[in-house]
Every structure is written in C-alpha cells, then in structure tokens.
C-alpha positions in Angstrom: -7.7 -14.9 16.1 -7.9 -16.3 12.5 -7.8 -14.0 9.5 -11.5 -15.0 8.8 -12.5 -14.0 12.4 -10.6 -10.7 12.0 -12.3 -9.7 8.8 -15.7 -10.6 10.2 -14.8 -8.3 13.2 -14.2 -5.6 10.6 -17.6 -6.0 8.9 -17.2 -8.8 6.3 -20.2 -11.2 6.2 -20.4 -14.6 4.4 -23.5 -15.2 2.4 -24.0 -18.9 2.3 -26.7 -18.9 -0.4 -24.6 -17.1 -3.0 -21.2 -18.1 -1.5 -19.7 -14.6 -1.5 -18.2 -12.3 1.1 -20.0 -9.0 1.6 -17.3 -6.4 1.5 -18.5 -3.6 4.0 -17.3 -0.9 1.6 -17.9 -2.3 -1.9 -20.7 -4.8 -1.5 -20.7 -8.5 -2.6 -17.4 -8.9 -4.5 -15.5 -12.1 -3.8 -15.4 -15.6 -2.7 -12.1 -14.9 -0.8 -11.2 -12.4 1.8 -8.5 -9.7 1.3 -5.0 -10.4 2.4 -3.7 -9.0 5.6 -1.5 -6.1 4.5 -1.2 -2.5 5.5 -3.3 -1.2 2.6 -6.3 -3.4 3.6 -5.9 -2.8 7.3 -6.1 1.0 6.7 -9.0 0.5 4.3 -11.2 -1.7 6.5 -9.9 -2.1 10.1 -8.5 1.3 11.0 -11.9 3.0 10.4 -13.6 0.5 12.7 -11.0 1.2 15.3 -11.5 4.9 15.0 -15.3 4.6 15.1 -14.9 3.1 18.6 -12.7 6.0 19.7 -9.3 4.4 19.5 -6.1 6.0 18.4 -3.0 4.0 17.3 0.7 4.3 16.6 2.7 1.9 14.4 6.4 2.3 14.7 9.7 0.5 14.1 12.7 0.1 16.3 15.2 2.7 15.2 14.6 2.1 11.5 14.3 -1.6 11.5 12.1 -4.5 12.9 10.5 -5.4 15.1 7.4 -3.2 14.7 5.4 -1.9 17.6 1.6 -1.4 17.3 -0.1 0.5 20.1 -3.8 1.0 20.4 -5.3 3.3 23.1 -8.3 5.3 24.2 -9.9 6.5 27.4 -12.8 4.4 28.6 -16.2 5.8 29.6 -15.1 5.9 33.2 -11.9 7.7 32.4 -9.8 4.5 32.5 -6.9 4.5 30.1 -7.2 1.4 27.8 -4.0 0.3 26.1 -2.8 -2.6 23.9 0.7 -3.1 22.7 1.9 -5.7 20.2 5.4 -6.4 18.9 5.9 -8.3 15.6 8.5 -8.5 12.8 5.7 -7.9 10.2 4.1 -4.5 10.6 0.8 -5.6 9.2 0.6 -8.5 11.7 1.5 -6.2 14.5 -1.3 -3.8 13.6 -3.8 -6.7 13.0 -3.0 -8.2 16.4 -3.4 -4.9 18.2 -6.6 -4.1 16.4 -8.1 -7.5 17.1 -7.4 -7.1 20.8 -8.8 -3.6 20.9 -12.0 -4.5 19.0 -12.8 -7.3 21.4 -10.9 -10.3 20.1 -8.5 -12.1 22.4 -7.7 -10.0 25.4 -10.1 -7.3 24.1 -10.7 -4.1 26.1 
C-alpha cells in the first residue's frame, strides 16, 4: 500500500478543484500529505484503528530493532483477528499493521 493510499484510508481526501488535501482533523490545509512518522500515525491512524475496535502493541526486541507491531480484536462472531508485522522502522511497522487491519492488503 502506498503512503497516499494509506492516508486516504485514514480519512484524507484530495479535492481536485482546489488541489488540496482535506485533513480529517484540521480541514483543507496542504497540497502534500503528512510524512509517515509515529506522531502522525498516533494523530490520524490510531484513532481510526480504535474506532473499529482494534487494540495494538508496538514493541522492540530487547531494547533494539526490529520492531513488532501487533493489531488485534475479536470479530463479531467471536473470532480472534490478529495482524503482526516486523520492521526495522517502528513507524513503518505500525503503518503496515494498521493498513492490514483497516482493510488494506491482507485486511481482516
């Protein structure tokens, strides 16, 4: 999933007529999308994840990379839904796990 597709999944919308992205929190603010970093993920993506009933854990491996991002919840039928991603960049690990959980590639 591209960064553009990820941010659209998190609520950003492109307005062709005025050539600006609609920030789901602040309104029309920019012609570029925010960078993928932990601050922006917690501002925009984690609330979307939590709105859908998911919990998450982001951890390292004994104080150093790689980082593990785990997203989980119980489905409507009681099934345990779980996504696990390992990456040397904590923001990328969390982004990949969130995109899978919210219906991107291998979405649940």
